[in-house]
MIMARFI-714740 format. One record per atom (N, C-alpha, C): x, y, z; residue in three letters. Coordinates in steps of 0.02 Angstrom, whole numbers, plus 50000, padded with zeros to 5 digits. Atoms other than C-alpha are relative to their C-alpha. Layout:
XYZALA
...
***
This chain:
500474995150008MET
500014998849992MET
500465007650005MET
499524993849980GLU
501505011750054GLU
500295001249906GLU
499834999850071ASP
502005010049869ASP
499555001849949ASP
500674999850036ILE
500365011449796ILE
499865006949998ILE
500024995149985MET
500335028449867MET
500515004849992MET
499344998849999ARG
502015033149827ARG
499875007849960ARG
499854993150050LYS
502295051749746LYS
500194999149949LYS
499884999850065VAL
502255053749562VAL
500415005649992VAL
499704995850016LYS
503675066549522LYS
499765003449926LYS
500134997750064ILE
503125076749364ILE
500145006449985ILE
499804992150033GLY
503205093149257GLY
499395000049970GLY
500564996550005ILE
502075104549199ILE
500275003849915ILE
499764996550061VAL
502425110548988VAL
499475003249973VAL
500464996850012GLY
501225123748972GLY
499325002350055GLY
500414998949947CYS
500365133149101CYS
499395004749983CYS
500634994649999GLY
498835142349032GLY
499304996950005GLY
500525001749977GLY
497235139349011GLY
499634992650010GLY
500195008249990ILE
496935119748989ILE
500284997150060ILE
499665000849947ALA
498195118249120ALA
499665002550088ALA
500234995649936ASN
497405130549250ASN
499294998950012ASN
500705000250019GLY
495505125849198GLY
499914992850013GLY
500045006249991LYS
495815106449201LYS
500504997150048LYS
499435005149979HIS
497385097949241HIS
500415001050061HIS
499744998649917LEU
498145107749398LEU
499674999050073LEU
500304999649928PRO
496725108349500PRO
499784991450007PRO
500015008450012ALA
496455087549454ALA
500474996350046ALA
499535000749968ILE
498115086549493ILE
500125000150079ILE
499984999549942GLN
498095092749660GLN
499394997250042GLN
500585002649967ARG
496425085949728ARG
500324991749989ARG
499895006949987ASN
497215069149684ASN
500414997550056ASN
499604999449931GLY
498695072749806GLY
500454996049990GLY
499245004050025ASN
499985058549714ASN
500335000649954ASN
499504997150041PHE
500685069549616PHE
500685006650039PHE
499664993649992GLU
502095081949646GLU
500375003049961GLU
499564993950050ILE
502605095049534ILE
500775004450011ILE
499464997149998LEU
504365097749535LEU
500265005349955LEU
499954996050041ALA
504385109549372ALA
499515002249974ALA
500414996350046PHE
503345122549282PHE
500335004049952PHE
499824996450074CYS
503715128349091CYS
499335002549977CYS
500294997450014ASP
503085141449002ASP
500095005549957ASP
499274994450032ILE
503735152948873ILE
499805005650021ILE
499944992149942LYS
502865167848980LYS
500254997550049LYS
499715001249934LYS
503845165749122LYS
499535000250064LYS
500324999349934GLU
502615174049238GLU
499194995550006GLU
500535005050008ARG
501295162049200ARG
500344992250050ARG
499805005849975ALA
502295147349253ALA
500325000150079ALA
499895000349935GLU
502845155949409GLU
499355001050047GLU
500824998549973GLU
500915160049453GLU
499714993050012GLU
500255007249978ALA
500635140549428ALA
500334996750057ALA
499465004249959LYS
502175136049534LYS
499565004450089LYS
500244999049939LYS
501385146249678LYS
499415000150010LYS
500525001549988GLN
499835140549667GLN
499884992450011GLN
500155007550007TYR
500075122649631TYR
500884993350039TYR
499245002649962GLY
502035119249680GLY
500155001350062GLY
499514998449948THR
503225120149824THR
500465004949980THR
499404996550003GLU
504475130149862GLU
500584999449969GLU
499405002350025ASN
505835119649797ASN
499774998949918ASN
500225001150072SER
504865118049615SER
500345004949957SER
499454996050049LYS
505895125749469LYS
499385002449942LYS
500424997950018VAL
505165136849357VAL
500565001349938VAL
499635000250049TYR
505685135249161TYR
499385003749930TYR
500384995150041THR
505385145349000THR
500094994649947THR
500045002550056ASP
505965131948896ASP
500044992050016ASP
500025007249996TYR
505555112848885TYR
500494994350013TYR
499525005349990ARG
506965104748859ARG
500625003150045ARG
499644999249944ASP
507985113649008ASP
499324995250058ASP
500655005449943LEU
506355103449111LEU
500104994849985LEU
499885005449994LEU
506835088249043LEU
500644997950019LEU
499315002149955LYS
508505088149118LYS
499975000650072LYS
500275001549951GLU
507585087249273GLU
500064990850005GLU
499905009850004ASN
508225068649321ASN
499464995550032ASN
500575002649953GLU
506955065849454GLU
499334996649964GLU
500625000850037LEU
505495066849334LEU
499844993549984LEU
500385004750023GLU
504325053549306GLU
499555000349935GLU
500494999150061ALA
502995060849180ALA
500055007949993ALA
500034993650039VAL
502725075349074VAL
499355000549974VAL
500424999650029TYR
501265084849052TYR
499995003649938TYR
499784997050056VAL
501175091548879VAL
499055004949979VAL
500704996050005LEU
499805107048887LEU
500045006549972LEU
499894995150067THR
500345116548734THR
499385000549952THR
500665000650044PRO
499475122348590PRO
500074993449952PRO
499865005050032ASN
499235109248457ASN
500814998249957ASN
499244999250041LYS
500845112748347LYS
500534995850032LYS
499395003049964SER
502125107148489SER
499694993050039SER
500175004949954HIS
501295091848556HIS
500394995649971HIS
499595003250020ALA
502255080348455ALA
500815000450020ALA
499374998349968GLU
503875089048480GLU
500234999850064GLU
499855001149942ILE
503855089148656ILE
499674993550041ILE
500145006549996SER
503025072948676SER
500584994949990SER
499575004950019ILE
504185063848595ILE
500675000550028ILE
499304998249956ALA
505675074248681ALA
500104996050070ALA
499795002849937ALA
505185068448861ALA
499844992249975ALA
500065006549966MET
504715050048836MET
500654997249973MET
499505002149996LYS
506535049548740LYS
500595001050061LYS
499504999449943ALA
507265056948897ALA
499704997050068ALA
500125003349963GLY
506435042948988GLY
499244999950049GLY
500645000049981MET
504785048949043MET
499334998949975MET
500565000850009HIS
502985045249043HIS
499805007149974HIS
500434995050043VAL
501705058048925VAL
499425001450011VAL
500735000149998MET
500055064448980MET
499925006849936MET
500034994350070CYS
499665074548804CYS
499285002350006CYS
500554998050002GLU
498235084548803GLU
499654999249914GLU
500275001050036LYS
496955082648657LYS
500015005449946LYS
499945005250052PRO
496975081348488PRO
500894997050040PRO
499305004649998MET
498695068048487MET
500385006349985MET
499374996350024ALA
499575080548390ALA
499595004649919ALA
500384994550079LYS
499105094048226LYS
499974996449931LYS
500035005050060SER
499465080248092SER
499974994050031SER
500145007750006TYR
499235061448074TYR
500714999050006TYR
499185001050008GLU
501305061348030GLU
500225000750071GLU
499904997849934ASP
501555069348198ASP
499924995450061ASP
500275005049943GLY
500475057848303GLY
500244992649984GLY
499735005350009ARG
501335042748215ARG
500524998850033ARG
499354998949956ARG
502945047548277ARG
499985001050067ARG
500374999249924MET
502055051148446MET
500124992350003MET
500205007849988LEU
501485032948441LEU
500654996349987LEU
499365005750001GLU
503305024748386GLU
500415001650039GLU
499725000249942THR
504095034048503THR
499834997750060THR
500205001149919ALA
503155028048656ALA
500034991849981ALA
499785005550029LYS
503335009848569LYS
500744998750008LYS
499374999449997GLU
505255011948573GLU
500195001750050GLU
499834997949935THR
505405020048739THR
499584995950057THR
500395002549949GLY
504045009848823GLY
499765003550039GLY
500394994149935LYS
503355024948917LYS
499315000149968LYS
500754997750006LEU
501515029748936LEU
499915006349955LEU
500144992150039LEU
500805041748807LEU
499154999349999LEU
500495001050003ASN
499145045248854ASN
499705007949993ASN
500424993250015ILE
497855058848781ILE
499605002250029ILE
500434996049974GLY
496715071048854GLY
499214999049972GLY
500565001650027TYR
495175061848803TYR
499465000250074TYR
500325001549921GLN
494285066348987GLN
499174996850001GLN
500785002450005ASN
492465063948915ASN
499904992349994ASN
500005006549979ARG
492735044948926ARG
499874996350074ARG
499945003349950TYR
492785045249098TYR
499315003550024TYR
500674998449980ARG
490975053149114ARG
499524994649988ARG
500635006549986ALA
489635041849194ALA
499564997049965ALA
500455002850060ASP
488535041649034ASP
500464996949954ASP
499485005250034SER
490175036548943SER
500084994750006SER
499615005649981ILE
490625023149046ILE
499444992149987ILE
500375004050000TYR
488905016049060TYR
499784997849914TYR
500065002250057LEU
488665017448875LEU
500424994849966LEU
499345003850038LYS
490395009748831LYS
500004993350027LYS
500095005249963ARG
489954995348955ARG
499364995349937ARG
500595003050029ALA
488194991448861ALA
500384997049942ALA
499555000450064CYS
489234992648688CYS
500264992949986CYS
499495005949984ASP
490554980148759ASP
499474993950001ASP
500325004250002ASN
489204968948812ASN
499524997249941ASN
500435002150072GLY
488314968048629GLY
499275002550015GLY
500904998049997ASP
486604977148694ASP
499775003549955ASP
500264998550052LEU
486634986648556LEU
499964995649926LEU
500045004950048GLY
486964973348435GLY
500675003149930GLY
499534996550060GLU
488124977048274GLU
499745009349989GLU
500064991750027ILE
488264997548267ILE
500475001349922ILE
500084999650057TYR
488155001148092TYR
500005007349982TYR
500094995750015TYR
487655018448101TYR
500275006450057TYR
500144996049939ALA
488135033648213ALA
500355007249981ALA
499644995050019ARG
488375051348231ARG
500405003050059ARG
499564994849969ALA
489675063048328ALA
499855004949978ALA
500124991649986HIS
489215080148390HIS
500215002250029HIS
499804996149967ALA
489945094448434ALA
499985007849983ALA
500334992450037VAL
488895110148380VAL
499825002650058VAL
500174993649962ARG
488875125748475ARG
499455004249948ARG
500404996550047ARG
487605138148397ARG
500425008149996ARG
499634995450006ARG
488885154048448ARG
500215001750047ARG
499615000249927ALA
490175150448564ALA
500784998749970ALA
499325001850031VAL
491645153748476VAL
500715002650059VAL
499334998149959PRO
493475154248602PRO
500235005349963PRO
499444992550025THR
494325172148593THR
500815000950037THR
499244998549976TRP
495625167548696TRP
500704994549985TRP
499555006850027GLY
497335158048670GLY
500145000749929GLY
500065001650068VAL
497525152248507VAL
499594995049953VAL
500645006150022PHE
496085142948461PHE
499855003749929PHE
500184999250079LEU
495865153748291LEU
500445002349979LEU
499215000550037ASN
497645152348239ASN
500114994149963ASN
499955005950031GLU
497715138248114GLU
500744997950014GLU
499425001650002GLU
499605138548110GLU
500074995750069GLU
499915002849910GLU
499605134748300GLU
499654993250014GLU
500415005849982GLN
498105122648308GLN
499924996549956GLN
500345004550065GLY
497735115648135GLY
499404998349990GLY
500704999549999GLY
496105120348132GLY
499625002850054GLY
500394996249970GLY
494585126748211GLY
499534995450064GLY
500605001449950PRO
492905120748297PRO
500184988849983PRO
499845007550017LEU
493395100548208LEU
500584995950034LEU
499375002949963ILE
495035097548289ILE
499945003450076ILE
499844998349939ASP
494675107548450ASP
499454995150018ASP
500485004749974ILE
492975099748499ILE
499664992749957ILE
500125007950045GLY
492515085948346GLY
500424995250044GLY
499745002249966THR
493745079748407THR
499944994150059THR
500325002549952HIS
493075074048581HIS
499324993649980HIS
500665005050021ALA
491405067748494ALA
500104993449937ALA
499765007350042LEU
492425057448367LEU
500284994250035LEU
499895004749965ASP
493345049448492ASP
499624996250042ASP
500515007449977LEU
491945043048595LEU
499534995449935LEU
500475004250053THR
491065037648449THR
500314993749975THR
499395005250005LEU
492485026648401LEU
500064995150053LEU
499925003749922TRP
492715021248572TRP
499394993350001TRP
500565004850016MET
490965015248567MET
499794993349970MET
499985002750050MET
490995006148409MET
500484994550018MET
499515004349995ASP
492604999748456ASP
500474998949920ASP
499855001250073ASN
492984999848273ASN
500365007649981ASN
499744995450018TYR
494495009548223TYR
500444999149923TYR
499655001450067GLU
494835005948031GLU
499495002649956GLU
500394994250054PRO
494165018547917PRO
500324997049919PRO
499915000450058GLU
493995015947742GLU
499785004449940GLU
499984994850040SER
493575032547673SER
499675007750044SER
500394995649976VAL
493195048847728VAL
500095007149955VAL
500124994450049THR
492265064347623THR
499825004550063THR
500344991949962GLY
492155082447710GLY
499905006049971GLY
500294990650020SER
491505100847712SER
500365002150054SER
499734996949956VAL
492295111947784VAL
499795008449976VAL
500564993250037TYR
491425130947795TYR
500565005450068TYR
500034993249960ARG
492045148147863ARG
499525005249954ARG
500414996750006LYS
490395157147836LYS
499845006150050LYS
500204994849953LEU
489965167547993LEU
500435002750032LEU
499594997849951ALA
491715171848048ALA
500185007849985ALA
499894992750027ASP
491695190147954ASP
499365002950025ASP
500794994249975GLN
489875194948021GLN
500265003950048GLN
499854996549941LYS
490005209048123LYS
499454999450071LYS
500585000649957GLU
488235204248227GLU
500134993750027GLU
499585006849983GLN
489165189648313GLN
499434996850056GLN
500455003549958GLY
488125186548464GLY
500274995750052GLY
499455007149981ASN
489655175248539ASN
500004999750079ASN
500155003049928ALA
489255167348707ALA
500715001950032ALA
499224999349976PHE
491365172448728PHE
500235006249993PHE
499744991050047GLY
491265191248671GLY
500114999649929GLY
499675000350088GLU
491815195948490GLU
500664999450010GLU
499435000950020TRP
493135190448402TRP
500125003649944TRP
499734996250055ASP
494255197348290ASP
500124996049918ASP
500205003350041PRO
493745192148115PRO
500614997449967PRO
499265001250060GLU
495525193948026GLU
500584995750049GLU
499505004449978GLN
496295183848174GLN
499634992350000GLN
500445006350000PHE
494915169948155PHE
500324996549931PHE
499785001550053THR
495965160948027THR
499734993549980THR
499945007450000VAL
495195142748049VAL
499245002349977VAL
500895001650000GLU
493305135448014GLU
499655001850037GLU
500475000549929ASP
491805139848113ASP
499564995050001ASP
500285006450002SER
491035123348059SER
500134995949948SER
499665004650023ALA
491525107347992ALA
499534993849991ALA
500375008049995PHE
490715090547949PHE
500454994249957PHE
499485004050023GLY
491315073447897GLY
499474993749981GLY
500525009050023PHE
490495055747818PHE
500774996050007PHE
499395004649990ILE
491705042347862ILE
499634994249992ILE
500185007950025LYS
491405023847805LYS
500524996550015LYS
499515001649960MET
492195012547908MET
500064991249944MET
499665004950050LYS
493114995047821LYS
499284995750005LYS
500415006649994ASN
491634984647880ASN
499305002149993ASN
500894997850027GLY
490244994447809GLY
499585005650048GLY
500564995549918ALA
489715005547970ALA
500285007349974ALA
499904993050012THR
489655024847933THR
499955004650053THR
499944995649931ILE
489835039048059ILE
499935006249958ILE
500074993350013HIS
489315055948021HIS
500235005850066HIS
499474995849964LEU
490425068848100LEU
499745007849993LEU
500134991550012GLU
489765088248141GLU
500225001650069GLU
499554994849953ALA
490715101348229ALA
499875007449976ALA
500114994249999SER
490375119948257SER
500195002850061SER
499924996449956TRP
490925134248344TRP
499375005950001TRP
500464996050017ALA
489715144748258ALA
499454998649942ALA
500535000450056LEU
488075140748152LEU
499375000650028LEU
500544998249981ASN
486475145748150ASN
499574992949994ASN
500415005349978THR
485565129948225THR
499795002050069THR
500125000649916LEU
484615126348388LEU
500114993950038LEU
499945006749976GLU
485095109448393GLU
500844999050026GLU
499044998849978VAL
486835110648507VAL
500104995950048VAL
499785007349967ASP
487635095648572ASP
500845001250003ASP
499174999950017GLU
489665094148614GLU
500224994050029GLU
499725003949981ALA
490555078948645ALA
499434995750022ALA
500635002349990LYS
489025068148614LYS
499974993349956LYS
500085003450051THR
488685053948530THR
499404995149975THR
500585004450009SER
487225042848438SER
500064994749961SER
499825005750038LEU
487295027248404LEU
499394993649975LEU
500375003450039CYS
486285015348286CYS
500154991550004CYS
499815007049998GLY
486274995648325GLY
499524995849958GLY
500635005350031THR
485444978848261THR
499584998250057THR
500335000849936LYS
484874977548441LYS
499755005950046LYS
500334993449938ALA
484664994348521ALA
500365007149947ALA
499624991350020GLY
485105013548479GLY
500045002950069GLY
499974997749956ALA
485655024048604ALA
500385008249994ALA
499824993149990ASP
486135044648636ASP
499985003450037ASP
499874996649936MET
486595056248742MET
499775008549985MET
500234992350028LYS
485425071248679LYS
499525001450054LYS
500324998449953ASP
484395070748836ASP
500114997450068ASP
499915007849955GLY
485185060148974GLY
500424995449940GLY
500075003950013LEU
485675046648928LEU
499574993049985LEU
500485003450015ARG
484475036548829ARG
500254993849948ARG
500015005650025ILE
484335018548762ILE
499324998749947ILE
500695003350050ASN
482885012848618ASN
500154994649991ASN
500335006850011ARG
482314997548588ARG
499324998449985ARG
500625003150005VAL
480924986048531VAL
500004993550060VAL
500105005949942GLN
480244975548695GLN
499444998449997GLN
500555003550008TYR
478784963348677TYR
499695003849959TYR
500344996850043ASN
478364971948517ASN
499835006049994ASN
500284992249972LYS
478354988748590LYS
500695003550002LYS
499474995850007GLN
479325003348552GLN
500365002650083GLN
499994998049930CYS
480245008148716CYS
500835003450028CYS
499184997349995VAL
481735020548785VAL
499984999450064VAL
499815000849915GLU
482595017948952GLU
500455006249995GLU
499444994049980LYS
483515033649033LYS
500384995950062LYS
499805003849946PRO
484795023449157PRO
500175006350045PRO
499874997549974ASP
485005030049310ASP
500745000550030ASP
499364998649987LEU
486675039149337LEU
500275004150058LEU
499864994649945GLY
486615046849498GLY
500524998050055GLY
499615001649950SER
487525035649621SER
500544995849986SER
499255003550021GLY
489135027949654GLY
500455001449959GLY
499524998950026GLY
490615027849571GLY
499854998549901GLY
500005002450055VAL
490955023249392VAL
500374994849975VAL
499565006150009ALA
491675008249306ALA
500565001949985ALA
499464999349992PHE
493365006349309PHE
500315003650051PHE
499764998649935PHE
493385014949490PHE
499384999250049PHE
500575002049936GLU
492525012349654GLU
499855006250042GLU
500344995449952GLY
491725023849773GLY
499945005649975GLY
500424993950017LYS
491225042449774LYS
499815000249911LYS
499924997350053ASN
490705050649624ASN
500785006249987ASN
499554996649991GLU
492195060849568GLU
500065002149905GLU
500074999150067SER
492375071949406SER
500484997249963SER
499695002150067GLU
492965068849236GLU
500734999950004GLU
499334997549995PRO
494725077549262PRO
500424993350032PRO
499745002749948ASP
495045068249428ASP
499894994049980ASP
499915006850000LEU
494585052649369LEU
500594997549936LEU
499375000650049GLU
495915054549211GLU
500615001550040GLU
499605000349974GLN
497135058949325GLN
500214995550059GLN
499865005049977LYS
496875045349431LYS
500114992849966LYS
499975007050044ALA
496885031849294ALA
500835001349967ALA
499245001949996PHE
498685038949244PHE
500414998150057PHE
499575002549946TYR
499325037349404TYR
499894993950025TYR
500185007949999GLU
498565020049423GLU
500494995049958GLU
499695002450069ALA
499535016049234ALA
500685000150031ALA
499324999349985ILE
501105023149310ILE
500304994850042ILE
499925002049930THR
501085016449481THR
499924991650007THR
500265006949992GLU
500145000549457GLU
499984994149942GLU
500015003050076GLY
500344995649270GLY
499234998949975GLY
500625000150026LYS
498614996849238LYS
499975003149936LYS
500194995050060GLU
497885000449071GLU
500025007649993GLU
500284992649998LEU
497785016648999LEU
499244999549972LEU
500704998950016VAL
495975020948969VAL
500015002849918VAL
500044996250079VAL
496325031348809VAL
500724997649973VAL
499525004150036LYS
497635020848706LYS
500215006049963LYS
499844996550050PRO
498695030548584PRO
499904998949936PRO
500325001850075GLU
498195018748448GLU
499525003249979GLU
500644999049998GLN
496555023548477GLN
500065009949965GLN
499854992150012ALA
496965043248472ALA
500225003049945ALA
499584995850061LEU
498055043948323LEU
499364997249924LEU
500435000950054VAL
496415036048210VAL
499645007250005VAL
500544994550018VAL
495395050348262VAL
500405005149971VAL
499574993050040THR
496895064048216THR
500014996849919THR
499865000950075ARG
497115054948042ARG
499245000249982ARG
500854996850042LEU
495035056448004LEU
500075007050017LEU
500234991649988LEU
495065074548070LEU
500555001149948LEU
499664998550040GLU
496475077347952GLU
499894998249926GLU
500385001650053ALA
495585067847813ALA
499335004449978ALA
500424995850008ILE
494255078247831ILE
500215008449970ILE
499814993750038TYR
495055094347812TYR
500334997449931TYR
499565002150071ASP
496195084647658ASP
499055000749946ASP
500505000050035SER
494495082047587SER
499665004249986SER
500234995350018ALA
493775096747598ALA
500275005849934ALA
499574996950042ARG
495365105747519ARG
499754999249936ARG
499745004450057THR
495435094947390THR
499154999249943THR
500755000950036GLY
493395092147354GLY
499874992349979GLY
500075007750040LYS
494035074047320LYS
499784995250067LYS
500085005149935THR
493435058147455THR
500804995450008THR
499235001949987VAL
495005052247549VAL
499954992050022VAL
500005006449993TYR
495395034747531TYR
500534995550055TYR
499285000849965PHE
496475024447657PHE
500064992349968PHE
499625005250021ASP
497515008147633ASP
499534995650043ASP
***
């Protein structure tokens, strides 16, 4: 028991919004991590993070390469813009450290492939921050899918639709730093959930459409305040039609700004031969029973969730717990890098298809 509860020494690279909004508070609540180093290109952000989440002996860096020289580090959190995920993660694994990398895995499929290769070569853990897998409804539905309750899942929809909620901070609107807009930002969560539920990671083809139709409008009505159209270099909505090798199809919809009232984010709808399910109004499972159509709404309000026992905990808390147990107890990662790489490959294919006007086919 003493070894299980030991402190895992970690370093944080990137002390911006996702670090302070998700990871650092959850790491603090977990209590089994010790943050030895904080790194950010803006030194004041690293210093502020140290002040709130570190100790007097925690070090501050502005270059991640200097942080990786900390021999005591067991793991590094890569919480930077998408463009640098691969570079930092690969360097950390080669330096002998496990990696928790925020989603998406990488800006490009090639970057993600190199990350996976490095994980295999070094034997280090590479975890990707798809925290929506840890939601109670997600875990319940995953168990139902794995149990065969839905039968063969042959059609699915991945929902990541906001009406007018464009992020106006950080580098979200910067194509060079992020690789895209809502598709790579929130569409990635919806697609990850959908593929995970289907347990299907073998795509055959992708056809995509990407739009920038509302970004130049003066009357924005944006939930996060007005954006600057000149800085808005990414799409405001994107859609993909994915065909899998077994014949199943997935429709992915993602937007930050779209004139619609059908708003859903990080959700999936599944259609199987035995039953269907969606997350539209809580978790709903639809089937025919005793020759009658029926809808079930599981009670998800008590106890822990699958993989974890005890009290209800937030998704970020469970994400940290899973990573800690993978490091200290050798438990399997809930999010496997091989799965995350397929997500990145499909997102890239949607962008490629939209740019060329052609369907992208996979070997």
